[in-house]
C-alpha positions as CSV (number, residue, x, y, z in Angstrom):
1,X,119.9,-0.1,6.5
2,X,121.5,-3.4,5.4
3,X,123.6,-3.5,2.3
4,X,122.1,-6.3,0.2
5,X,120.7,-6.7,-3.3
6,X,116.9,-7.1,-3.4
7,X,116.2,-9.4,-6.3
8,X,112.8,-10.2,-7.8
9,X,111.5,-13.5,-6.3
10,X,110.8,-15.0,-9.7
11,X,114.4,-14.7,-10.8
12,X,116.9,-17.6,-10.5
13,X,120.3,-16.4,-9.3
14,X,123.4,-17.8,-11.1
15,X,127.0,-17.7,-9.9
16,X,128.3,-15.9,-13.1
17,X,131.4,-13.7,-13.2
18,X,131.7,-10.8,-15.7
19,X,134.8,-9.5,-17.3
20,X,133.3,-6.1,-18.2
21,X,130.5,-4.2,-16.6
22,X,129.1,-0.9,-18.0
23,X,128.2,1.9,-15.5
24,X,125.5,4.0,-16.9
25,X,123.0,6.6,-15.7
26,X,121.6,10.1,-16.3
27,X,123.6,13.2,-15.5
28,X,123.4,14.4,-11.9
29,X,122.6,10.9,-10.6
30,X,125.9,10.7,-8.7
31,X,127.2,8.0,-11.2
32,X,130.8,9.3,-11.4
33,X,131.0,9.8,-7.6
34,X,129.8,6.2,-7.1
35,X,132.3,5.0,-9.8
36,X,135.1,6.8,-8.0
37,X,134.1,5.3,-4.6
38,X,134.0,1.8,-6.1
39,X,137.3,2.0,-7.9
40,X,139.1,4.6,-5.8
41,X,142.4,5.4,-7.7
42,X,142.4,2.2,-9.7
43,X,141.4,3.9,-12.9
44,X,142.7,4.7,-16.3
45,X,141.5,6.9,-19.1
46,X,141.2,5.8,-22.7
47,X,139.4,6.4,-26.0
48,X,136.8,4.1,-27.6
49,X,138.2,2.8,-30.9
50,X,137.5,5.0,-33.8
51,X,136.0,7.9,-31.9
52,X,137.3,10.7,-29.7
53,X,135.0,10.1,-26.7
54,X,137.0,9.3,-23.6
55,X,136.0,6.8,-20.9
56,X,137.2,5.9,-17.5
57,X,137.9,2.2,-16.8
58,X,138.2,1.2,-13.1
59,X,138.6,-2.1,-11.3
60,X,136.8,-3.7,-8.5
61,X,136.7,-7.2,-6.9
62,X,133.5,-9.0,-6.5
63,X,132.4,-10.9,-3.4
64,X,134.4,-13.9,-4.6
65,X,137.6,-11.9,-5.1
66,X,137.5,-11.9,-8.9
67,X,138.6,-8.6,-10.5
68,X,136.0,-6.9,-12.8
69,X,136.5,-4.0,-15.1
70,X,134.0,-1.2,-14.8
71,X,133.5,1.2,-17.7
72,X,132.0,4.6,-16.7
73,X,129.9,5.6,-19.7
74,X,128.9,9.2,-20.5
75,X,125.7,10.3,-18.8
76,X,122.5,9.7,-20.9
77,X,118.8,10.6,-20.4
78,X,117.6,8.2,-23.1
79,X,118.8,5.4,-25.5
80,X,117.7,7.6,-28.4
81,X,121.0,9.5,-28.8
82,X,121.0,13.2,-29.6
83,X,124.7,13.9,-29.0
84,X,128.0,12.2,-29.7
85,X,128.4,11.2,-26.0
86,X,124.9,9.6,-25.9
87,X,125.6,7.8,-29.2
88,X,128.8,6.3,-27.8
89,X,127.1,5.1,-24.7
90,X,124.2,3.5,-26.6
91,X,126.6,1.9,-29.1
92,X,128.6,0.3,-26.2
93,X,125.5,-1.0,-24.5
94,X,124.1,-2.5,-27.7
95,X,127.4,-4.0,-28.8
96,X,127.7,-1.7,-31.9
97,X,130.9,0.0,-30.8
98,X,133.7,-1.3,-33.1
99,X,136.5,-3.0,-31.2
100,X,134.6,-2.9,-27.9
101,X,132.7,-6.1,-26.9
102,X,129.2,-5.7,-25.5
103,X,129.3,-5.6,-21.7
104,X,128.5,-8.7,-19.7
105,X,126.3,-6.7,-17.3
106,X,125.1,-3.2,-16.5
107,X,125.1,-1.2,-13.4
108,X,122.3,1.5,-13.8
109,X,122.6,4.4,-11.4
110,X,119.5,6.5,-10.8
111,X,118.8,9.4,-8.6
112,X,116.4,8.2,-6.0
113,X,115.1,11.7,-5.3
114,X,113.9,12.0,-9.0
115,X,112.8,8.5,-9.7
116,X,109.8,9.2,-11.9
117,X,111.9,10.9,-14.5
118,X,114.8,8.5,-14.3
119,X,112.7,5.3,-14.6
120,X,112.1,6.2,-18.2
121,X,115.8,5.4,-18.8
122,X,115.6,2.3,-16.6
123,X,112.9,0.8,-18.9
124,X,115.0,1.1,-22.0
125,X,118.2,-0.1,-20.4
126,X,116.6,-3.2,-18.8
127,X,114.9,-4.0,-22.0
128,X,118.3,-4.6,-23.6
129,X,118.3,-8.0,-22.0
130,X,121.6,-7.8,-20.1
131,X,121.8,-8.6,-16.4
132,X,121.2,-5.3,-14.8
133,X,121.6,-4.0,-11.2
134,X,119.6,-0.8,-10.6
135,X,121.2,1.4,-7.9
136,X,119.0,4.0,-6.4
137,X,121.6,6.5,-5.4
138,X,121.4,9.4,-2.9
139,X,119.4,7.3,-0.5
140,X,120.5,9.5,2.4
141,X,119.0,12.6,0.7
142,X,115.8,10.7,-0.1
143,X,115.3,9.9,3.6
144,X,116.3,13.4,4.8
145,X,113.8,15.0,2.5
146,X,110.9,12.7,3.5
147,X,110.9,10.4,0.5
148,X,110.4,6.7,0.4
149,X,110.7,3.8,-2.1
150,X,109.6,0.2,-1.7
151,X,112.7,-1.5,-3.0
152,X,111.3,-5.0,-3.1
153,X,108.1,-3.9,-5.0
154,X,110.3,-1.9,-7.5
155,X,112.5,-5.0,-8.1
156,X,109.3,-7.0,-8.8
157,X,108.1,-4.4,-11.3
158,X,111.4,-4.1,-13.0
159,X,112.3,-7.8,-13.0
160,X,115.9,-7.0,-12.0
161,X,117.9,-6.5,-8.8
162,X,117.5,-3.1,-7.0
163,X,119.5,-1.6,-4.2
164,X,119.5,1.7,-2.3
165,X,122.9,3.3,-2.2
166,X,124.7,6.5,-1.3
167,X,127.9,7.4,-3.1
168,X,128.8,10.0,-0.4
169,X,128.4,7.7,2.6
170,X,129.2,4.4,1.1
171,X,125.8,2.9,1.9
172,X,124.9,-0.1,-0.2
173,X,128.2,-0.4,-2.0
174,X,128.6,-4.1,-1.1
175,X,125.5,-4.7,-3.2
176,X,127.6,-4.2,-6.3
177,X,130.1,-6.9,-5.2
178,X,127.3,-9.3,-4.5
179,X,125.6,-8.6,-7.8
180,X,128.9,-9.2,-9.7
181,X,129.5,-12.5,-7.8
182,X,126.0,-13.9,-8.3
183,X,124.0,-11.9,-10.8
184,X,120.3,-12.6,-11.6
185,X,119.4,-14.1,-14.9
186,X,118.8,-11.8,-17.7
187,X,115.2,-10.5,-17.6
188,X,112.8,-10.7,-20.5
189,X,112.3,-7.4,-22.4
190,X,109.6,-5.3,-20.8
191,X,106.2,-5.0,-22.4
192,X,105.5,-1.3,-22.3
193,X,102.1,0.3,-23.1
194,X,103.4,1.9,-26.3
195,X,106.7,0.4,-27.5
196,X,109.1,3.0,-28.8
197,X,106.9,5.8,-27.7
198,X,108.5,8.3,-25.3
199,X,105.0,9.1,-23.9
200,X,104.4,5.4,-23.3
201,X,107.7,5.0,-21.4
202,X,106.8,8.0,-19.3
203,X,103.4,6.6,-18.5
204,X,105.0,3.3,-17.6
205,X,107.5,5.0,-15.3
206,X,104.8,6.8,-13.4
207,X,102.8,3.6,-13.0
208,X,105.8,1.6,-11.8
209,X,106.8,4.4,-9.4
210,X,103.3,4.4,-8.0
211,X,102.9,0.6,-7.7
212,X,106.4,0.3,-6.1
213,X,105.3,2.6,-3.2
214,X,107.5,5.5,-4.3
215,X,107.0,8.8,-2.6
216,X,109.0,11.6,-4.1
217,X,110.7,13.8,-1.5
218,X,109.5,17.3,-1.1
219,X,111.9,20.1,-2.3
220,X,113.6,21.4,0.8
221,X,112.6,24.9,1.8
222,X,116.3,25.9,1.9
223,X,116.8,24.8,-1.7
224,X,113.9,27.0,-2.9
225,X,115.3,29.9,-0.8
226,X,118.8,29.5,-2.2
227,X,117.5,29.2,-5.8
228,X,115.4,32.4,-5.3
229,X,118.7,34.1,-4.5
230,X,121.2,32.4,-6.8
231,X,118.9,32.4,-9.8
232,X,117.6,36.0,-9.2
233,X,118.0,38.1,-12.3
234,X,119.9,40.8,-10.4
235,X,121.4,39.1,-7.4
236,X,122.4,35.9,-9.2
237,X,124.9,37.5,-11.5
238,X,126.3,39.7,-8.7
239,X,126.8,36.7,-6.5
240,X,128.5,34.8,-9.3
241,X,130.9,37.7,-9.8
242,X,131.7,37.8,-6.1
243,X,132.4,34.0,-6.2
244,X,134.8,34.5,-9.1
245,X,136.6,37.4,-7.3
246,X,136.9,35.2,-4.3
247,X,138.6,32.5,-6.3
248,X,141.3,34.8,-7.6
249,X,141.8,36.4,-4.2
250,X,142.3,33.0,-2.7
251,X,144.9,32.1,-5.4
252,X,147.0,35.1,-4.4
253,X,146.3,35.3,-0.6
254,X,146.7,31.6,0.0
255,X,148.4,30.1,-3.1
256,X,151.2,32.7,-3.4
257,X,152.7,32.1,0.1
258,X,152.5,28.4,-0.5
259,X,154.3,28.9,-3.9
260,X,157.0,31.0,-2.2
261,X,157.6,28.2,0.3
262,X,157.9,25.7,-2.5
263,X,160.2,28.0,-4.3
264,X,162.5,28.2,-1.3
265,X,162.5,24.5,-0.9
266,X,163.4,23.9,-4.6
267,X,166.1,26.6,-4.4
268,X,167.6,25.1,-1.3
269,X,167.4,21.5,-2.7
270,X,168.9,22.6,-6.0
271,X,171.9,24.2,-4.3
272,X,172.4,21.2,-2.1
273,X,172.2,18.9,-5.1
274,X,174.7,21.1,-7.0
275,X,177.3,20.7,-4.3
276,X,177.3,17.0,-4.7
277,X,177.8,17.1,-8.5
278,X,181.2,17.7,-10.2
279,X,181.6,21.2,-11.6
280,X,181.2,21.2,-15.3
281,X,178.7,20.4,-18.1
282,X,176.8,17.7,-16.2
283,X,176.2,20.0,-13.2
284,X,175.0,22.7,-15.6
285,X,172.7,20.2,-17.3
286,X,171.1,19.0,-14.0
287,X,170.9,22.3,-12.2
288,X,170.5,24.9,-15.0
289,X,168.8,22.7,-17.5
290,X,166.5,20.4,-15.5
291,X,166.1,21.8,-12.1
292,X,165.7,25.5,-12.8
293,X,163.6,24.9,-16.0
294,X,161.2,22.4,-14.5
295,X,161.2,23.9,-11.0
296,X,160.2,27.3,-12.3
297,X,156.9,25.7,-13.3
298,X,156.5,23.4,-10.4
299,X,156.3,26.3,-7.9
300,X,152.8,27.1,-9.2
301,X,151.4,23.7,-8.3
302,X,149.7,25.0,-5.1
303,X,147.9,27.7,-7.0
304,X,146.7,25.3,-9.7
305,X,145.5,22.8,-7.1
306,X,143.6,25.6,-5.3
307,X,141.9,26.6,-8.5
308,X,140.8,23.0,-9.1
309,X,139.7,22.7,-5.4
310,X,137.4,25.7,-5.7
311,X,136.0,24.6,-9.0
312,X,135.4,21.1,-7.5
313,X,133.5,22.6,-4.5
314,X,131.3,24.7,-6.8
315,X,130.5,21.8,-9.0
316,X,129.9,19.2,-6.3
317,X,127.7,21.6,-4.3
318,X,125.3,22.0,-7.2
319,X,126.1,25.7,-7.7
320,X,127.6,25.4,-11.2
321,X,124.3,24.3,-12.7
322,X,122.7,27.4,-11.4
323,X,125.6,29.4,-12.9
324,X,124.8,27.8,-16.2
325,X,121.2,29.1,-16.0
326,X,122.5,32.5,-15.3
327,X,125.0,32.3,-18.1
328,X,122.3,31.2,-20.6
329,X,120.8,34.7,-20.4
330,X,124.0,36.2,-21.7
331,X,125.0,33.4,-24.0
332,X,121.7,33.4,-25.8
333,X,122.5,36.9,-27.0
334,X,125.5,35.7,-28.9
335,X,123.8,32.7,-30.4
336,X,124.8,30.0,-27.9
337,X,122.9,28.5,-25.0
338,X,123.6,27.3,-21.5
339,X,124.9,23.9,-22.7
340,X,128.0,25.7,-23.9
341,X,128.6,27.1,-20.4
342,X,129.8,23.9,-18.8
343,X,132.5,23.2,-21.4
344,X,133.6,26.8,-21.3
345,X,133.7,26.8,-17.6
346,X,135.8,23.6,-17.6
347,X,138.1,25.4,-20.0
348,X,139.3,27.5,-17.0
349,X,140.9,24.2,-15.9
350,X,142.1,23.0,-19.3
351,X,140.9,23.5,-22.8
352,X,141.4,19.9,-23.8
353,X,138.7,18.3,-21.7
354,X,136.5,21.4,-22.3
355,X,136.6,20.8,-26.0
356,X,135.8,17.1,-25.5
357,X,132.9,18.1,-23.2
358,X,131.2,19.9,-26.2
359,X,130.0,16.4,-27.3
360,X,126.9,17.0,-25.2
361,X,125.8,19.8,-27.5
362,X,123.3,18.5,-30.0
363,X,123.8,21.3,-32.7
364,X,126.9,20.7,-34.7
365,X,127.3,24.4,-35.5
366,X,126.9,25.3,-31.8
367,X,129.4,22.6,-30.9
368,X,132.1,23.9,-33.4
369,X,131.5,27.5,-32.2
370,X,132.1,26.4,-28.6
371,X,135.2,24.5,-29.6
372,X,136.6,27.5,-31.4
373,X,136.1,29.9,-28.5
374,X,137.0,27.6,-25.6
375,X,140.8,28.4,-25.7
376,X,140.0,32.0,-25.0
377,X,138.9,31.0,-21.5
378,X,141.9,31.3,-19.2
379,X,143.1,27.8,-18.5
380,X,145.3,26.7,-15.6
381,X,148.4,26.6,-17.8
382,X,148.1,30.4,-18.2
383,X,148.0,30.8,-14.4
384,X,151.8,30.5,-13.9
385,X,152.5,33.1,-16.5
386,X,149.9,35.5,-15.1
387,X,151.0,35.0,-11.5
388,X,154.7,35.4,-12.3
389,X,154.4,38.6,-14.3
390,X,151.8,40.2,-12.1
391,X,153.8,39.4,-8.9
392,X,157.0,40.8,-10.6
393,X,155.5,44.2,-11.6
394,X,152.5,44.9,-9.4
395,X,152.7,45.4,-5.7
396,X,149.9,43.7,-3.8
397,X,148.0,46.6,-2.2
398,X,144.7,45.9,-0.4
399,X,141.6,47.4,-2.0
400,X,138.9,46.0,0.2
401,X,141.0,45.0,3.2
402,X,141.9,41.2,3.1
403,X,139.1,40.5,0.8
404,X,140.5,42.0,-2.4
405,X,143.9,43.1,-3.5
406,X,145.4,44.7,-6.6
407,X,146.9,41.5,-7.9
408,X,143.6,39.7,-7.7
409,X,142.0,42.5,-9.6
410,X,144.6,42.3,-12.3
411,X,144.1,38.5,-12.5
412,X,140.4,38.9,-12.7
413,X,140.8,41.5,-15.5
414,X,142.7,39.0,-17.6
415,X,140.1,36.4,-17.1
416,X,137.4,38.9,-18.1
417,X,139.4,39.9,-21.1
418,X,139.5,36.3,-22.4
419,X,135.8,35.8,-21.7
420,X,134.9,39.0,-23.6
421,X,137.0,38.0,-26.6
422,X,135.2,34.6,-26.5
423,X,131.8,36.3,-26.5
424,X,132.8,38.6,-29.4
425,X,134.2,35.7,-31.4
426,X,131.1,33.6,-30.7
427,X,128.9,36.4,-31.9
428,X,131.1,36.8,-35.1
429,X,130.9,33.1,-35.8
430,X,127.2,32.7,-35.2
431,X,126.4,35.6,-37.4
432,X,128.5,34.4,-40.3
433,X,129.9,31.0,-41.0
434,X,128.2,29.1,-38.2
435,X,124.6,30.4,-38.4
436,X,122.0,28.1,-36.9
437,X,118.6,28.2,-35.2
438,X,118.4,28.8,-31.5
439,X,118.2,25.6,-29.5
440,X,116.2,25.2,-26.3
441,X,118.2,25.1,-23.1
442,X,117.1,22.2,-20.8
443,X,119.1,21.4,-17.7
444,X,118.2,19.2,-14.8
445,X,119.6,21.0,-11.7
446,X,121.0,18.7,-9.0
447,X,120.1,19.3,-5.4
448,X,122.4,21.3,-3.2
449,X,124.7,19.1,-1.3
450,X,127.9,19.3,0.7
451,X,131.0,18.3,-1.3
452,X,132.8,15.2,0.1
453,X,136.5,15.3,1.0
454,X,137.0,12.0,-0.8
455,X,135.6,13.2,-4.1
456,X,137.5,16.5,-3.9
457,X,140.7,14.6,-2.9
458,X,140.5,12.2,-5.9
459,X,140.0,15.2,-8.2
460,X,143.1,17.0,-6.8
461,X,145.2,13.9,-7.0
462,X,144.2,13.4,-10.6
463,X,144.9,17.0,-11.6
464,X,148.2,17.0,-9.6
465,X,149.3,13.8,-11.3
466,X,148.5,15.4,-14.7
467,X,150.4,18.5,-13.9
468,X,153.4,16.6,-12.7
469,X,153.4,14.3,-15.7
470,X,153.4,17.4,-17.9
471,X,156.2,18.9,-16.0
472,X,158.2,15.7,-16.1
473,X,157.7,15.2,-19.9
474,X,157.0,18.2,-22.1
475,X,158.5,20.9,-19.8
476,X,161.6,18.9,-18.9
477,X,162.1,18.0,-22.6
478,X,162.0,21.6,-23.7
479,X,164.3,22.6,-20.8
480,X,166.8,20.0,-21.9
481,X,166.7,21.1,-25.5
482,X,167.0,24.8,-24.5
483,X,170.0,23.9,-22.3
484,X,171.6,22.2,-25.2
485,X,170.9,25.1,-27.6
486,X,172.5,27.6,-25.1
487,X,175.6,25.5,-24.6
488,X,176.4,24.5,-28.2
489,X,178.3,24.9,-30.4
490,X,181.2,24.9,-28.1
491,X,184.4,26.9,-28.7
492,X,187.7,25.4,-27.6
493,X,185.9,23.0,-25.3
494,X,183.9,25.8,-23.6
495,X,180.2,26.6,-23.9
496,X,179.5,29.9,-25.7
497,X,178.2,33.1,-24.2
498,X,174.4,33.0,-24.1
499,X,174.2,35.8,-26.8
500,X,176.3,33.6,-29.1
501,X,174.4,30.4,-28.7
502,X,172.1,28.7,-31.2
503,X,169.0,29.7,-29.2
504,X,170.1,33.3,-29.2
505,X,170.4,33.3,-33.0
506,X,166.9,32.0,-33.3
507,X,165.7,34.6,-30.9
508,X,167.4,37.4,-32.7
509,X,166.0,36.2,-36.0
510,X,162.4,36.7,-34.8
511,X,163.1,39.8,-32.6
512,X,162.2,42.3,-35.4
513,X,158.7,40.8,-35.5
514,X,158.1,41.1,-31.7
515,X,160.0,44.2,-31.0
516,X,156.9,46.4,-31.6
517,X,155.4,44.6,-28.6
518,X,158.3,45.5,-26.4
519,X,159.7,41.9,-26.3
520,X,163.4,41.0,-26.6
521,X,164.9,37.8,-28.0
522,X,164.5,35.9,-24.8
523,X,160.8,36.5,-24.7
524,X,160.7,35.6,-28.3
525,X,162.3,32.2,-27.6
526,X,159.8,31.7,-24.8
527,X,156.9,32.4,-27.2
528,X,158.2,29.8,-29.6
529,X,158.7,27.1,-27.0
530,X,155.3,27.9,-25.3
531,X,153.5,26.6,-28.4
532,X,154.3,23.1,-26.9
533,X,152.5,24.2,-23.7
534,X,151.7,27.7,-22.4
535,X,153.5,27.4,-19.1
536,X,156.7,26.3,-20.9
537,X,157.6,30.0,-21.3
538,X,158.4,30.0,-17.5
539,X,160.7,27.0,-17.9
540,X,162.3,28.7,-21.0
541,X,163.0,31.9,-19.2
542,X,164.2,29.9,-16.1
543,X,166.7,28.0,-18.2
544,X,167.9,31.1,-20.1
545,X,168.1,33.0,-16.9
546,X,170.0,30.1,-15.2
547,X,172.7,29.9,-17.8
548,X,173.1,33.7,-18.3
549,X,176.1,34.8,-16.1
550,X,174.6,38.3,-15.8
551,X,171.4,37.2,-14.2
552,X,171.8,33.6,-12.8
553,X,172.3,34.9,-9.2
554,X,168.9,36.7,-9.2
555,X,165.4,35.2,-9.2
556,X,163.2,35.0,-12.3
557,X,160.9,37.9,-11.3
558,X,163.9,40.2,-10.7
559,X,165.3,39.2,-14.1
560,X,161.9,40.0,-15.8
561,X,161.9,43.4,-14.2
562,X,165.3,44.0,-15.6
563,X,164.4,42.8,-19.2
564,X,160.9,44.1,-19.6
565,X,159.3,47.5,-19.2
566,X,156.0,47.7,-17.4
567,X,154.3,48.4,-20.7
568,X,155.9,45.3,-22.2
569,X,154.8,43.2,-19.2
570,X,151.2,44.3,-19.9
571,X,151.6,43.4,-23.6
572,X,152.9,39.9,-22.6
573,X,149.9,39.3,-20.4
574,X,147.5,40.4,-23.1
575,X,149.3,38.2,-25.7
576,X,148.9,35.2,-23.5
577,X,145.3,36.0,-22.8
578,X,144.5,35.6,-26.5
579,X,147.1,33.4,-28.1
580,X,146.6,29.6,-28.7
581,X,150.1,28.5,-27.5
582,X,149.1,24.9,-27.0
583,X,149.7,22.0,-29.3
584,X,147.6,19.6,-27.3
585,X,144.6,21.8,-27.8
586,X,145.2,22.0,-31.5
587,X,145.5,18.3,-31.7
588,X,142.2,17.8,-29.8
589,X,140.4,20.3,-32.1
590,X,141.7,18.4,-35.1
591,X,140.3,15.1,-33.7
592,X,137.0,16.6,-32.7
593,X,136.4,18.3,-36.0
594,X,137.9,15.6,-38.2
595,X,140.4,17.8,-40.1
596,X,142.8,20.6,-40.0
597,X,140.5,23.3,-41.4
598,X,139.1,24.5,-38.1
599,X,142.3,24.2,-36.0
600,X,144.2,26.1,-38.6
601,X,141.6,28.9,-38.7
602,X,141.5,28.9,-34.9
603,X,145.3,29.2,-34.5
604,X,145.7,31.9,-37.1
605,X,142.8,33.9,-35.8
606,X,143.9,33.7,-32.2
607,X,147.5,34.6,-33.1
608,X,146.5,37.7,-35.1
609,X,144.2,38.8,-32.3
610,X,146.9,38.3,-29.7
611,X,149.5,40.2,-31.7
612,X,147.2,43.2,-32.4
613,X,145.9,43.3,-28.9
614,X,149.4,43.1,-27.4
615,X,150.6,45.9,-29.8
616,X,147.7,48.1,-28.7
617,X,148.3,47.3,-25.0
618,X,152.0,48.1,-25.2
619,X,151.4,51.5,-26.8
620,X,148.5,52.4,-24.5
621,X,150.2,51.3,-21.4
622,X,153.4,53.1,-22.5
623,X,151.5,56.4,-22.7
624,X,149.6,55.8,-19.4
625,X,152.7,54.7,-17.4
626,X,155.0,57.6,-18.5
């Protein structure tokens, strides 16, 4: 099919360029995938002025070579906002967002396989009076499933340009460039049967779809068959559990060897670098401060990328929406609904975007409850801690051949532990300070589709850059500060012994508080520094281990086995499963709740729970492991 814009014959085309173009559409329309294809890696993330809602801005050149800024707005079903995300999108489109000019044009992305429903949104967007290009996405799926749409007739009905596109194959992408270079004149507002009436808009959408020769594709037989399995009350949860187990087994069976190779590379490179530096404080700063501290965290990059890869595959395939339906049955028992599932699931990657994703929850009390329990979900920053301690103390024996090992089971147990505490906390909140009426759970499930390598690749690059940026800023800064604290004050021009350093004095000062958990002063220092970011404890222990003459010749796992008992290792894992240990998360909670009340309560509650649980784990494990 040719890639051109079909414009209504009555419109006069003007050669107008636009500085800013808003990309809008309902969820599951492929809007973000299309945005990523249009802009590739030429994107940046920012916040709208005065609010906490993030947006992606990308850049594209039109057919004349002029650069245009595209703003990817949050997904909306209607221009009558029910959540903060929807309100922000509407305010930008209507020019009511402070500090943000009204866009010069709109690219409206609709799912061509579900056009009758999505045309309701089209009516309201086009009626705003801005030049609008309607992209009927997923054209390849429409044809495969026996659907059809008369693009020219639909353009006449809508009074605005229309094009068939496919974000996965790239079909019709050039239509965007043509539209930006020579957009149609702004159409007059539509005259609907009942202005302002949702029913009127729906009736109009059905009429337009019928007049435009739209034939909705039949639901594929295999989709119905898969849903009968994945959404089954018995088999659905069991399959979901198997998927989760497979994720953790992959992290250890595939990710661990890759991490070991990266560790050898960093060790070899560090030694080679050390031979080219003069012996003294500068060499110690570079090797023991920067290299060992930052490198001790970087080795876990393969496992973190594997986690994001699997989550991306599950999301792009359409399975996660089915998992949300399954989760709704459990979450409704604790006062939440399936809309909390997606933010909580994304918290397994990072609590910061998960907390921001709660803006789609209409109920304020449900939203706050979800924000407060999100950090209990095991984020990727905990993964290095879990992996390091588990690998140091637990041999990897097969339980089900190559499909399941002891380390994967231990990792899964920690994830389940965090999830159970989140459920218990949610129940406590919803039965006390955050009581509210049950809200209906309505979710449009996307069709099953094969994830595209381009989409997955962009996601991995984005997450990899975020991890490396964190390693190169927060973790490196903490490593440098720790190196300084272990090498000063100097005595007669020589650095002190580790046990006589400033950092040791701080560690010994808090040691009485953490001694009941089986932790020594080095772990105590790690707990303090990890408040900046959870994985910083690895860098801290790497730095302390690197400058300690008694242990610098051994690897970090061996040093841990020397300093911690197995019971204390269990306590450390449990502590990290429950503790907040992340200033970025606290800052986002403060922004999202407009004050320090909720983050202060959250940090205090999670710290107390972590301490008590670690104390119990240390004593119970001590009895069992005798």
